[in-house]
C-alpha positions as CSV (number, residue, x, y, z in Angstrom):
1,M,63.0,-10.0,30.6
2,A,65.3,-9.7,27.5
3,A,65.3,-13.4,27.1
4,R,61.5,-13.5,27.3
5,S,61.2,-10.7,24.7
6,R,63.5,-12.5,22.3
7,G,61.5,-15.7,22.8
8,A,58.3,-13.9,22.1
9,A,59.8,-12.2,19.0
10,L,60.9,-15.6,17.7
11,R,57.5,-17.1,18.2
12,L,55.9,-14.2,16.5
13,C,58.3,-14.5,13.5
14,A,57.5,-18.2,13.3
15,T,53.8,-17.5,13.4
16,V,54.1,-15.0,10.6
17,V,56.1,-17.4,8.4
18,L,53.6,-20.2,9.0
19,L,50.8,-17.8,8.2
20,D,52.4,-16.6,5.0
21,M,52.9,-20.3,4.0
22,A,49.3,-21.0,4.7
23,V,48.1,-18.0,2.8
24,G,50.4,-18.9,-0.1
25,K,49.0,-22.4,-0.2
26,G,45.5,-20.9,-0.4
27,F,46.4,-19.4,-3.8
28,V,47.8,-22.6,-5.3
29,E,45.1,-25.0,-6.4
30,D,45.5,-28.8,-6.0
31,L,44.5,-30.1,-9.4
32,D,42.9,-33.5,-10.2
33,E,41.5,-35.3,-13.3
34,S,38.8,-32.7,-13.8
35,F,41.5,-30.2,-14.7
36,K,41.9,-31.8,-18.2
37,D,38.4,-30.7,-19.3
38,N,38.1,-27.4,-17.4
39,R,41.5,-25.8,-18.1
40,K,41.0,-24.3,-21.6
41,D,38.9,-21.3,-20.4
42,D,41.9,-20.0,-18.4
43,I,45.7,-19.6,-18.5
44,W,47.4,-21.9,-16.0
45,L,50.8,-22.1,-14.5
46,V,51.2,-25.6,-13.2
47,D,53.8,-27.4,-11.2
48,F,53.8,-31.2,-12.0
49,Y,55.5,-32.8,-9.0
50,A,56.1,-36.2,-7.2
51,P,55.6,-36.5,-3.5
52,W,58.9,-38.3,-3.0
53,C,61.0,-35.8,-5.1
54,G,63.5,-33.7,-3.1
55,H,63.6,-30.9,-5.7
56,C,59.9,-30.8,-5.7
57,K,59.9,-30.3,-1.9
58,K,62.5,-27.5,-2.3
59,L,60.3,-25.8,-4.9
60,E,57.1,-26.0,-2.8
61,P,57.6,-22.8,-0.6
62,I,58.7,-20.9,-3.7
63,W,55.7,-22.0,-5.6
64,N,53.4,-20.9,-2.8
65,E,55.1,-17.4,-3.0
66,V,54.4,-17.4,-6.8
67,G,50.7,-18.1,-6.2
68,L,50.5,-15.4,-3.6
69,E,52.3,-12.8,-5.8
70,M,50.3,-13.6,-8.9
71,K,47.0,-13.2,-7.0
72,S,48.1,-10.0,-5.3
73,I,49.0,-8.2,-8.6
74,G,45.8,-9.3,-10.2
75,S,47.4,-11.6,-12.9
76,P,45.0,-13.5,-15.1
77,V,47.3,-16.5,-14.7
78,K,46.0,-19.2,-12.3
79,V,48.6,-21.1,-10.3
80,G,48.2,-24.8,-9.6
81,K,50.0,-28.0,-8.8
82,M,49.4,-31.6,-9.8
83,D,50.7,-34.9,-8.3
84,A,52.0,-36.4,-11.5
85,T,52.3,-39.9,-9.9
86,S,48.6,-40.0,-9.0
87,Y,47.4,-38.5,-12.4
88,S,50.1,-40.0,-14.6
89,S,47.9,-40.1,-17.7
90,I,47.3,-36.4,-17.6
91,A,51.0,-35.7,-16.9
92,S,52.0,-37.9,-19.9
93,E,49.5,-36.0,-22.1
94,F,51.3,-32.8,-21.3
95,G,54.7,-34.3,-21.9
96,V,55.9,-34.5,-18.3
97,R,59.2,-36.6,-18.2
98,G,60.7,-35.5,-14.9
99,Y,60.0,-33.7,-11.7
100,P,59.4,-31.0,-11.0
101,T,58.1,-29.8,-14.4
102,I,56.7,-26.3,-14.8
103,K,54.4,-25.5,-17.7
104,L,52.2,-22.6,-18.7
105,L,49.1,-23.8,-20.4
106,K,47.4,-21.4,-22.7
107,G,44.5,-22.8,-24.8
108,D,45.9,-25.7,-26.8
109,L,49.5,-24.6,-26.2
110,A,51.9,-25.7,-23.5
111,Y,55.1,-23.9,-22.8
112,N,57.9,-25.4,-20.7
113,Y,59.8,-23.3,-18.2
114,R,63.5,-24.0,-18.2
115,G,64.9,-21.1,-16.2
116,P,66.1,-20.8,-12.6
117,R,63.6,-21.9,-10.0
118,T,63.2,-18.5,-8.2
119,K,60.0,-16.6,-7.6
120,D,61.0,-13.6,-9.8
121,D,62.1,-15.7,-12.7
122,I,59.0,-17.9,-12.7
123,I,56.7,-14.8,-12.5
124,E,58.6,-13.1,-15.3
125,F,58.1,-16.2,-17.4
126,A,54.4,-16.3,-16.7
127,H,54.0,-12.6,-17.6
128,R,55.9,-13.0,-20.8
129,V,54.2,-16.1,-22.1
130,S,50.7,-15.3,-21.0
131,G,50.6,-12.0,-22.8
132,A,50.6,-11.2,-26.5
133,L,53.1,-13.1,-28.7
134,I,54.3,-9.8,-30.3
135,R,53.7,-6.6,-28.3
136,P,53.3,-3.4,-30.2
137,L,55.4,-0.3,-29.3
138,P,53.2,2.7,-30.3
139,S,55.4,5.5,-29.0
140,Q,59.0,6.5,-28.3
141,Q,58.1,6.7,-24.6
142,M,56.9,3.1,-24.6
143,F,60.1,2.1,-26.4
144,E,62.3,3.8,-23.8
145,H,60.3,2.2,-21.0
146,V,60.9,-1.3,-22.5
147,Q,64.6,-0.5,-22.9
148,K,64.9,0.3,-19.2
149,R,62.9,-2.8,-18.1
150,H,64.4,-5.5,-20.3
151,R,68.1,-6.3,-20.8
152,V,67.5,-8.2,-24.1
153,F,64.6,-7.8,-26.4
154,F,63.8,-8.1,-30.2
155,V,61.9,-5.7,-32.4
156,Y,60.5,-6.1,-35.9
157,I,60.3,-2.8,-37.8
158,G,58.2,-2.5,-40.9
159,G,54.9,-3.6,-42.4
160,E,53.6,-7.0,-43.6
161,S,56.3,-9.1,-45.3
162,P,57.7,-12.6,-45.5
163,L,60.2,-11.5,-42.9
164,K,57.4,-10.7,-40.4
165,E,55.9,-14.2,-40.9
166,K,59.3,-15.7,-40.1
167,Y,59.5,-13.4,-37.0
168,I,56.1,-14.6,-35.8
169,D,57.1,-18.2,-36.2
170,A,60.4,-17.6,-34.3
171,A,58.5,-15.8,-31.5
172,S,56.0,-18.6,-31.1
173,E,59.0,-21.0,-30.5
174,L,61.2,-18.7,-28.4
175,I,58.8,-16.7,-26.3
176,V,59.7,-18.9,-23.4
177,Y,63.2,-17.2,-23.4
178,T,62.8,-13.5,-24.4
179,Y,60.4,-10.7,-25.4
180,F,59.3,-9.8,-28.9
181,F,58.0,-6.4,-30.0
182,S,57.0,-4.6,-33.2
183,A,57.3,-0.9,-34.0
184,S,57.2,1.6,-36.9
185,E,60.4,3.3,-38.0
186,E,59.3,6.6,-36.4
187,V,59.3,5.0,-32.9
188,V,62.8,3.7,-33.1
189,P,65.5,5.9,-31.4
190,E,67.5,8.3,-33.6
191,Y,70.8,6.5,-33.0
192,V,69.5,3.4,-34.8
193,T,70.5,3.3,-38.5
194,L,68.7,1.0,-40.9
195,K,70.0,0.2,-44.3
196,E,66.8,-1.4,-45.5
197,M,63.3,-2.2,-44.4
198,P,61.7,-4.3,-43.0
199,A,64.3,-5.3,-40.3
200,V,64.7,-7.3,-37.1
201,L,66.9,-5.9,-34.4
202,V,68.1,-7.1,-31.0
203,F,68.7,-4.5,-28.3
204,K,71.2,-5.5,-25.6
205,D,74.4,-4.3,-23.9
206,E,73.4,-0.6,-24.5
207,T,73.6,-1.1,-28.2
208,Y,71.8,-3.0,-31.0
209,F,72.5,-5.5,-33.8
210,V,70.6,-5.9,-37.1
211,Y,69.7,-9.3,-38.5
212,D,71.4,-10.0,-41.8
213,E,70.0,-13.0,-43.5
214,Y,73.1,-13.5,-45.7
215,E,75.6,-13.5,-42.7
216,D,73.4,-14.8,-39.9
217,G,71.4,-17.5,-41.7
218,D,68.1,-18.7,-40.3
219,L,66.2,-16.0,-38.3
220,S,65.1,-18.4,-35.5
221,S,68.7,-19.6,-35.0
222,W,70.0,-16.0,-35.0
223,I,67.5,-15.1,-32.3
224,N,68.4,-18.1,-30.2
225,R,72.1,-17.1,-30.4
226,E,71.5,-13.5,-29.6
227,R,69.0,-13.9,-26.7
228,F,71.9,-13.6,-24.1
229,Q,73.8,-10.6,-23.0
230,N,77.4,-10.5,-24.3
231,Y,78.9,-10.9,-20.8
232,L,77.4,-13.1,-18.1
233,S,78.0,-14.5,-14.7
234,M,78.1,-18.2,-15.6
235,D,76.8,-21.3,-13.8
236,G,76.1,-24.9,-14.8
237,F,72.5,-24.2,-15.9
238,L,73.5,-21.2,-18.1
239,L,76.4,-23.2,-19.7
240,Y,73.9,-25.9,-20.6
241,E,71.5,-23.3,-22.1
242,L,74.4,-21.8,-24.1
243,G,74.9,-25.2,-25.7
244,D,71.9,-24.5,-28.0
245,T,73.4,-21.3,-29.4
246,G,76.4,-22.9,-31.1
247,K,78.7,-20.2,-29.7
248,L,82.0,-20.7,-28.1
249,V,82.2,-19.6,-24.5
250,A,85.2,-17.8,-23.1
251,V,85.1,-18.1,-19.3
252,A,87.4,-16.6,-16.6
253,V,87.4,-19.2,-13.9
254,I,88.0,-17.3,-10.6
255,D,87.4,-17.4,-6.9
256,E,85.1,-14.4,-6.2
257,K,86.1,-14.4,-2.5
258,N,89.7,-14.0,-3.5
259,T,90.5,-10.3,-4.0
260,S,94.0,-10.8,-5.2
261,V,95.2,-9.0,-8.3
262,E,95.4,-12.1,-10.6
263,H,91.7,-13.0,-10.0
264,T,90.3,-9.5,-10.6
265,R,92.7,-8.9,-13.6
266,L,91.5,-11.9,-15.6
267,K,87.9,-11.0,-15.0
268,S,88.5,-7.4,-16.1
269,I,90.3,-8.6,-19.3
270,I,87.4,-10.8,-20.3
271,Q,85.0,-7.9,-19.7
272,E,87.1,-5.6,-21.7
273,V,87.3,-8.0,-24.7
274,A,83.5,-8.5,-24.5
275,R,82.9,-4.7,-24.5
276,D,85.5,-3.4,-26.9
277,Y,85.6,-6.3,-29.5
278,R,81.8,-6.9,-29.5
279,E,81.4,-6.3,-33.3
280,Q,84.3,-8.7,-34.0
281,F,83.3,-11.6,-31.8
282,H,79.6,-11.4,-30.9
283,R,78.5,-13.9,-33.7
284,D,81.0,-16.6,-32.5
285,F,81.7,-16.0,-28.8
286,Q,79.9,-15.6,-25.5
287,F,81.9,-14.1,-22.6
288,G,81.6,-14.4,-18.8
289,H,83.2,-15.5,-15.6
290,M,82.5,-18.4,-13.2
291,D,83.0,-18.6,-9.5
292,G,84.9,-21.8,-8.6
293,N,86.2,-24.6,-10.8
294,D,84.0,-27.6,-9.6
295,Y,81.6,-27.5,-12.7
296,I,84.5,-26.8,-15.1
297,N,86.5,-29.7,-13.6
298,S,83.5,-32.1,-14.3
299,L,83.4,-30.9,-17.9
300,L,87.1,-31.2,-18.5
301,M,87.5,-34.4,-16.3
302,D,90.6,-32.7,-14.9
303,E,91.6,-30.4,-12.1
304,L,91.8,-26.8,-13.5
305,T,94.1,-24.3,-11.7
306,V,92.3,-21.2,-10.6
307,P,92.4,-18.4,-11.8
308,T,92.6,-19.2,-15.5
309,V,90.7,-18.8,-18.8
310,V,89.1,-21.6,-20.7
311,V,87.2,-21.6,-24.0
312,L,84.3,-24.1,-24.1
313,N,82.3,-25.5,-27.0
314,T,79.3,-26.6,-25.0
315,S,77.6,-28.2,-28.1
316,N,80.2,-31.0,-28.4
317,Q,82.1,-30.7,-25.0
318,Q,85.4,-29.6,-26.6
319,Y,87.6,-27.1,-24.8
320,F,90.6,-25.0,-25.4
321,L,93.2,-24.2,-22.7
322,L,95.5,-21.2,-22.7
323,D,98.7,-21.5,-24.8
324,R,100.2,-18.3,-23.4
325,Q,100.2,-16.1,-20.4
326,I,97.4,-13.5,-20.6
327,K,98.7,-10.1,-19.6
328,N,96.2,-7.8,-21.3
329,A,93.2,-7.7,-23.7
330,E,95.4,-8.0,-26.8
331,D,96.8,-11.3,-25.6
332,M,93.3,-12.5,-25.0
333,V,92.2,-11.4,-28.5
334,H,95.2,-13.2,-30.0
335,F,94.3,-16.4,-28.2
336,I,90.7,-16.2,-29.3
337,N,91.8,-15.7,-33.0
338,N,94.0,-18.7,-32.7
339,V,91.0,-20.7,-31.4
340,L,89.0,-19.6,-34.4
341,D,91.6,-20.4,-37.0
342,G,92.4,-23.8,-35.5
343,T,95.9,-23.0,-34.2
344,V,95.0,-24.0,-30.7
345,E,94.3,-27.7,-30.4
346,A,90.8,-28.7,-29.3
347,Q,90.7,-31.2,-26.4
348,G,87.9,-33.4,-25.1
349,G,84.8,-33.9,-27.3
350,D,81.9,-36.4,-27.4
351,S,83.6,-39.4,-29.0
352,I,82.9,-42.9,-27.7
353,L,86.2,-43.0,-25.9
354,Q,85.5,-39.6,-24.3
355,R,82.0,-40.8,-23.2
356,L,83.5,-43.9,-21.6
357,K,86.0,-41.7,-19.8
358,R,83.2,-39.5,-18.6
359,I,81.3,-42.4,-17.2
360,A,84.3,-43.6,-15.3
361,F,85.1,-40.0,-14.1
362,D,81.5,-39.4,-13.0
363,A,81.5,-42.8,-11.1
364,K,84.8,-41.9,-9.4
365,S,83.6,-38.4,-8.5
366,T,80.3,-39.8,-7.1
367,I,82.1,-42.3,-4.9
368,V,84.7,-39.8,-3.7
369,S,82.0,-37.2,-2.8
370,I,80.0,-39.9,-0.9
371,F,83.0,-40.9,1.2
372,K,83.9,-37.2,1.8
373,S,80.5,-36.2,2.9
374,S,79.6,-39.4,4.9
375,P,82.4,-42.0,5.3
376,L,80.0,-44.4,7.2
377,M,77.4,-44.2,4.5
378,G,80.1,-44.8,1.9
379,C,81.3,-47.9,3.7
380,F,77.7,-49.2,4.0
381,L,76.8,-48.5,0.4
382,F,79.9,-50.0,-1.1
383,G,81.3,-52.3,1.7
384,L,78.1,-54.3,2.1
385,P,77.6,-55.3,-1.6
386,L,81.3,-56.1,-1.9
387,G,81.1,-58.3,1.3
388,V,78.0,-60.1,-0.1
389,I,79.7,-60.7,-3.5
390,S,82.9,-61.9,-1.7
391,I,80.9,-64.5,0.3
392,M,79.1,-65.6,-2.8
393,C,82.3,-66.1,-4.7
394,Y,83.9,-68.0,-1.8
395,G,80.9,-70.2,-1.6
396,I,80.9,-70.9,-5.3
397,Y,84.7,-71.7,-5.2
398,T,84.5,-74.0,-2.3
399,A,81.5,-75.8,-3.7
400,D,83.4,-76.5,-7.0
401,T,86.4,-77.7,-5.1
402,D,84.5,-80.3,-3.0
403,G,82.6,-81.5,-6.0
404,G,85.8,-82.0,-8.0
405,Y,87.3,-83.9,-5.1
406,I,84.3,-86.2,-4.7
407,E,84.2,-86.8,-8.5
408,E,87.9,-87.5,-8.5
409,R,87.6,-90.0,-5.7
410,Y,84.7,-91.6,-7.5
411,E,86.7,-92.0,-10.7
412,I,89.6,-93.5,-8.8
413,S,87.4,-96.0,-7.0
414,K,85.8,-96.9,-10.3
415,S,89.1,-97.6,-12.0
416,E,90.2,-99.6,-9.0
417,I,87.1,-101.8,-9.2
418,E,87.6,-102.3,-13.0
419,S,91.2,-103.4,-12.4
420,Q,90.3,-105.7,-9.6
421,E,87.6,-107.6,-11.7
422,P,90.1,-109.4,-14.0
423,M,92.2,-110.3,-11.0
424,E,89.2,-112.0,-9.4
425,E,88.5,-113.8,-12.6
426,S,92.0,-115.2,-12.8
427,K,91.8,-116.3,-9.2
428,E,88.6,-118.1,-9.9
429,Q,90.3,-120.0,-12.8
430,L,93.3,-120.9,-10.6
431,E,91.2,-122.1,-7.6
432,P,90.1,-125.6,-9.1
433,S,93.6,-126.8,-9.9
434,S,95.0,-125.7,-6.7
435,A,92.2,-127.3,-4.9
436,E,92.9,-130.6,-6.5
437,S,96.5,-130.6,-5.5
438,L,95.6,-129.6,-2.0
439,V,93.0,-132.4,-1.3
440,P,94.8,-135.5,0.2
441,A,94.6,-138.9,-1.6
442,V,91.9,-141.2,-0.3
443,Q,93.3,-144.7,0.8
444,E,91.7,-147.6,-0.8
445,P,90.4,-150.4,1.5
446,K,92.8,-153.2,2.7
447,D,91.0,-156.1,1.0
448,V,91.1,-154.4,-2.4
449,L,94.8,-154.1,-2.1
450,E,95.1,-157.8,-1.3
451,K,93.1,-158.8,-4.4
452,K,95.4,-156.7,-6.5
453,K,98.4,-158.5,-5.1
454,D,96.8,-161.9,-6.0
């Protein structure tokens, strides 16, 4: 009975899952060539995919969940998907270069999604981009609500000004990453101190920073640098995104499953520096930790011992390794200052030599990973071509050898013939004389001899 009950429960769960998938698919529209002319009246969140793409297949159930969620909350954003291989001209018009590509289409504007492919992150992106470019904060209660909801957001405070125009331009470019608000000075919390108006502020890490045109340069570049929290849990995608900020990244490379003192200590030291030295380093440094060293090893093209701390310049692939043992936050601050003043030597980079080394390293890593995961597949992929090439080389070599031998024999026989020709001519000249000597003398008749005697 228990076995039957478990079997029935499993069948019920499978039925529910299939039903959810079917319902989710019902809220994702399959788009065709008519979409180009009909889309401008609505806001669309579109997945451009290829039927053979593995990443696209992995995204499909998540995309169905996105369609179901957007419909259930009454979002004005419509969710669709388009086979970019069947409608390649439309995909090219929207700038699709790879699969899957997620875009939010709003009027004549198209916004690329570059975040993690999770349901919550995609829905957050759709809400942010589909709404107003700059959202007003009319009251302190609304301001407090936004602070609780968003970890990082930007606020323009003041009236009309050239700075506001720059703020609007920056928001139109960077709305895909973060939220932009506007407020009056009365709405801002009392702990915020402003030296002049108008002003642009970023709120994050339970504090705020004020944009200074003299120290921070271009407003759009400053917003791009400050759109991340000061301390982050890193992965390969996030490190790639941090490359656009121009900041150095101080990373504690640890094994999160390892609870030994050394692993937890280095992580705590990086967190302490990020928190207590925020004012000193936030313009130049991003802090965080990474679980495992696989991605770091691929960047460094070397095996990094875990746990350790490495400073990365993701914009040019340079890195800085520890020149001392880190015992406390002061040691870490001293190391960071040495990186900034050039005392610690930079390694790596993006020179031609480093690029060639990276190509060789990536090829080696790919081959090793294939043989580790599937030795038979590795033998087939690399053994078969090598075997074919070996047979071809052997065939070419043996063909050349035989040809040379025949040609050599031909040359020899030709020379022999040429040497024999004068010998035959000399023989022909000698044959008449020798023939004369060899022919016996003919006896004259007897009566002729008698007449001679008379």
